[in-house]
N, C-alpha and C positions, 0 to 999 in steps of 0.2 A: 482748821486741815484736816486734823485724825479721826474727827468724828466722821465729817464727809468719807475717807478714805473705807470707816466701819463701817457705813452705813453702804457703800457701794462693794465690800464684801458682802455683808447679810442679803444682798439682794442676787449677788451672781451667782453666790456658793449654796445656793439653794440644797437639803437635803431632806431625805427622809427613809425613814424604814423599809427595807427592800424587800420581797418573799425567799426564804430562804430555811428549808425548815429546822435544820439542826442551830441553825445562825445565833448567839448569848445574843450578840448585840451586832446588827446588819447596817450601815447607811451609806447612802447614797451620797458623793458629791460631784456636784459639775462641774468640770475643767474647763482651763481660761486655755486658747490654742493663737500661738503669734504667726505661724505659718513656718515654725520651727523647731518647738517641743510644747509640748502640753505641762498643766497648771493647775497646782493647787495651793493654798494658804493651810499655814500652819503659824502657830503662835508659839512662842518662847520667854522663857523667865517671869521670874514677877517683881517691876511691874514689863508688863506680856507685849514684844513687839511681833507682829502682823510680817511673814513673808510669804512673800509669791516664790513658790518653787517647782522648777518641773522635775516629772515624773520618771524615773530614769531603774528598771530592769536589770541593766547592764552593770550597776553598783551599788552595791550596799549601805554606802557612809551617805549620812546626813549632814548637808553643812550649810552656812550661808554666809553673809558679808559681814568682815566684821569690823568692829571702829576701826582697827587700823591700816584698812582697806583702803590704798588713795583710791577719790573721788574719779578719778578717772575710770578705773578698773570696777570701782563697785560702788553704782548708781541706786540707789533708794534705798533702803532700811538696812542701817548696819547694826549689829547685834553690838551693847553697850557691857564693858565687863569691865569698866575704870567709871572712878568717881561718888557719883552724890546718886548720880540717875544709873549707876550700874544695879544688875539685876542682883536682888538677893539670895538666887537662889544659885548662881552660876560656881560651878567647882572647879575648879585645872584636875587635869588627866597628864600625870607620868612626872618624868621627871625634867622635864622642860630644856631636852635636848633633843629630844625625839619631833621629828616632823613629817608630818602627811603629805605625799602630793600624792593625782591624780593627773594621769596623763591621759589622753584622747589615746583611746584603741586604735583609732582609724589612719590618724598621721601624728602624731606623739608631739605636735604643734602646740594644744592649752593644755594648762596646768592650775593647780590652784598647790596654797598651800599656807599651812596653820597647825596649830595645835592643838591636840584633844581637848576636849572640856565636857560637861555633865549639867543639863539644868530638865525643869519640865517642859515638854512639850505636850503640844493643846491641839487635838485634830478633831470640830466638831463633836465638843463636851467630855471626848476621850482624850484622858492626861496621865503619862506617865513618865520616871526621868527616863531621860535619853543621852548617853554619849554623841557630841556632834564635834564641829571643828566651824569657830571663827577664824574666815578665813583672814589671812593680811594681804593674802596676793592671790587675783584670778587675771589669769589671759586667754583672751578666744575661747572660751563659754559659751559664753551668749551671744547670739548675732547683735548687733547695736542697729536696732530700726531706729532711724533720725522719726522719731512720733511728732505729730502735729499736739497743739493745746486739746483736744477732742482725748487723746489715746495718752492714760497718764501710769499703763502697767508697765513696769520694769518687772523685772527678772531679778532676784535679791537669793537664789542660790538651787539648790538638790535636793529631795527626797530620795535615798536609795534603799530601790523597795527589790536590793538585789536579793540571791539566796547562799551568798555565801557568808561562814562563821569568822572570817576572819578580814581585816585590813588591812596593807601596807605601809609600814614606816620605816626612815629612813633617819637617818641621822642630821642634822638641822646646818651643820659646818661644809656637806659635799650632800650632790647632788649623784655625784659619784659611785660613791658608798652604798654596801649592800643593802637591800631592803630586806626587812623580816616582818611575821607574820603579829600581828595583837590581836587576838580574841574580838570580837564587836559582832552586835544586835542589832539589827536592823529595826528601825521603829515598827512595824505592823508585824514584826517576830515578836517587840518588846511587849506588843498591845495583845497578842496573843498569851503571850507565855505568864501574861499578868489576867487573863480570864476575862479580858475585856471583850473580845470577837474570836468566831474558831478560825486555825489554822490557813486563811484563803483570802484571795485578794482578787478583786475583778476589774480590768480595763477594758474601755472601746472608746475608740477614738473617729471624729467627724471624720467629712471628705471636706468640707468646706476649704477652696484654698486662699482664706480670708482671713484675719484676727476674727474670732468668733467662740463664743460661749456656749452657743447652741450642739446638742446632742449627746458631746463625748461626759463618760461617766468614771469615777471612779467608783468601786465599789468595799469593802470593807467587812471581813469577816467570810463571806460569801459570792453568791454571784445573784443578777436580777431577774429572776425569771417570767419577769416582763416585757422585758427587752429580749429573749432568744427564742426562737424555734422550737428548742427542743435543748436537754440540761448537756452539757459540754459533755462531748466524748476526749477521755483524759490518754496521753501519752504519758510514758517516762521519764526524766529527767534525765540528759548523761553524765554519769560522774567519772572523772578519771582514776584508774585503780593506781595511778603514781602517787609516791609519796608526798603528803603536805600540797596536793593538786587543791584549790581552788573548788570551788563548786556555782557555775553556771545556772541560770534559767534557760538551758539548751539541750536540742533534742536531738536524734537522725535522722538525717532526711533520706527518702528512696531514689526519688525521684521527680521531673520537670514533665508537664507535657504540653501542647496547647492542639484544639482542635478546631474547627473552623467549622461553625453552622449555615447551613444555608435552607433557604426555605422556598420548595416546589411543590407548588398547587398550594391550599387551602388545606390547612394543617399540615402537612407531608414536609419535616424536615427531618435535612440529610447531614450525618456530623462525621468529618475525618480527621483523622492525625495527619499537621503537616511541621510538628517537633516532640519527640523525644528522646530524653537523657536517661537512662536506666541507668545510674550510679553503680562501678562494678560491683559484680554477687561479692559479697559479705567484705567490702569498703565503702560502705552509706558514709553520706557527709554530714557534720554536724553541721544545725543550723542555734544560730543566736540570737535568742529575743532582747532585742536592745532598743526602745521606747525611745530613748532622748534622741534619736539622730531621724533626722527626716528621709536618710534615701538607704536601701538596703546595700550589702556589700557583698557582691556575690563574683567566684572565680570567673574572669575573663573569657570563656572562652563558654558558660552558662549564658553569660550577661550578652552576650555578641549573637548567640544565637535566637534566643529570646527578642531581642530587639529584632530581630528580621524575619522572625516568627509574624510580629506585627507589622513590619514594612515593606519587606520583601527584599531589604537592602541592606548590608553592614554600617553599624554607625562610625559615622566618620567625626566630622564638629564638633569639638568639646562650646561649652555655654560660655560666653565671655565672664562673666560674673558671677559661674559656678564649676571652677575648671577641672571637675572630677565625672562632669555630671556630661552624658552624651543632649545634643541638641536632637528637639528631635519633633514634627512637625503637628499643629494642633489640632488640628484635624482627627489622629488619629483614634485622639480622647474618646470621641463618638464612637467609634465601630468597636460595635458590641456583637459580634461575630464571633471573634475570636476568643476561647475560655484557657487558662491557665488553669494547669492542675499540680498542686504539690504535696509528693504523696512522704507522709513521716510514716516514721516506724514506730510500733510496740514493744523491739526490744529496745535492751537495756547495753548493747556493745552493737559494732559492728553488722553483723549476721543478718543477713536479708527477713526480713517481713512476709510470711507469705500473703496476709491479708492486713497492708499497710489500710491508713484513714488518710484520705483526697479532702483535699481544702480546693475550691472552685470556684473561681471567679474571672469577669472578665478581663483578659487581658491587658485593655487599655486604663485600665485602672489603674495603671502605671507610670502612666504622662501625665506629670502637673505640670500646672503651669509657676513658671520660676516670680517670685515676687521679690521685689528688691528692697534696701534700705527705707528707705520713702516707702513703699508699700506701693509702689505702681509693678505694673506689668511688663515681665521685658521676653517673651514667648513662654514654650513650653520643653522640658528639659525632660530625658528620660528617668524613671525614679532610679530603680539598680545603679550603681556605683560601681566599678570593680575594682577587687580587694589589690592588694599587695601580693604580688609572682608568691611568696612564702610564706601566707598566708595560709594553715591549716583548717581555720571555721569562717563559717559567711557569717554575716549579721541579717538577722530580718531588721529589718528599718519599719518606717512610719509607713513608707507609701505599699509596702505589702498589708501590715498589724493591720493598717487601720481598715483590713476587708476583714476581720477575725471578728469574734467576741473573747476574750483574752481574760480563763481562771486561773491561778497561781495555787495551787497548792502545797504550800512545805511540811506541811505534818506528811502528807504520801509522798513529795518530790515527785511532782506532776504539773503537766499543763493540759486546762482542759481549752477545747477546740467550741465553738456555737458559731451559728448564725445569726446575728441580728434581726430581728424582725423587717425591717425596710429597705436591709440589703441587697443585694441578689449574691452571695455567698452561699456557698451547697457544701455543706460536712458531708463527704461518703465514706461510712463505712464497710469494706467489705465481707 
């Protein structure tokens, strides 16, 4: 059984060196998409155990299912730190009274719990000793698909790709206790500090609405020149000036705009604006890149107007299986006449940028087929969901991010935006 799993992993996660002039060691790795998250594999410990882990740019922490986690919550492989079969290199960290809790930033209903430890983590031959959490509880982190015999991939953890230098911990005896920051280095940052890769990684996600290994990729150490139409255009990460504030992969957005294109005669195209939202001068909005969530989170006023720009009517009905998502007629997925432009600022504060960068792609790309736990198609939903009314940040999830080839540079604290060669996305720089 183990040999079969390793053989499948070897064939599914093909890798290669890719073009990146300054990279010390750059690898490309295919990703698995189960319609909910994008995954890669890592190996931990000695003897090594292999885990299928989701990629999350909104979190720094790496965690996997631990041996103490119940079967009902943690299916698949569980990291073993006990007995004769325990990893020989595992070390506990801390005093045994400090516990890590991670809450879903959107609804506060999902969480994990466990104690920090350290062991060797391997990804495609790159090996480094890394702090991580073998969790003993995991609640509502992954969508539980009722797989058939032909599908055996089960989520077993998260590979944190965030940029924050700390994680938050709290006392084991009380969830209400005040959290405190603990220094923490992410896996990719750790690889770079050891000189194994340059301080950057890239992600590109496929558009397939069904489980697939096709097209998606993770590049460690740079970006894949063979995949993009031009080098990434970089915008700086916004870092709060508040004391002890966390750092996230987030930037300032400046405007939404939707144009409609009509063809009149041979080669005569007319474009006109049907919706434009320029954020208040010197009050740009914060957009956080969150690769682990399938649906973006936009403020209701923006979200409703974008929906109306595509359909001509206000959103009303919510999906029965996804109560935070609006139902939309699947026919709109084929309407390529309306082009969404998201403008990003080069400023590191909320000042208006006179020459922003625009990411343009068909608005219809935000229409998603909903796949239930049995992998059955149950109509279409509008990708972006409404934020909570008190939220000051908006989250760009997979529905938007799969239209962008993304490079995350944690040496210069910036995000690169590029157009993948087979996509219809355009990166427009004024």
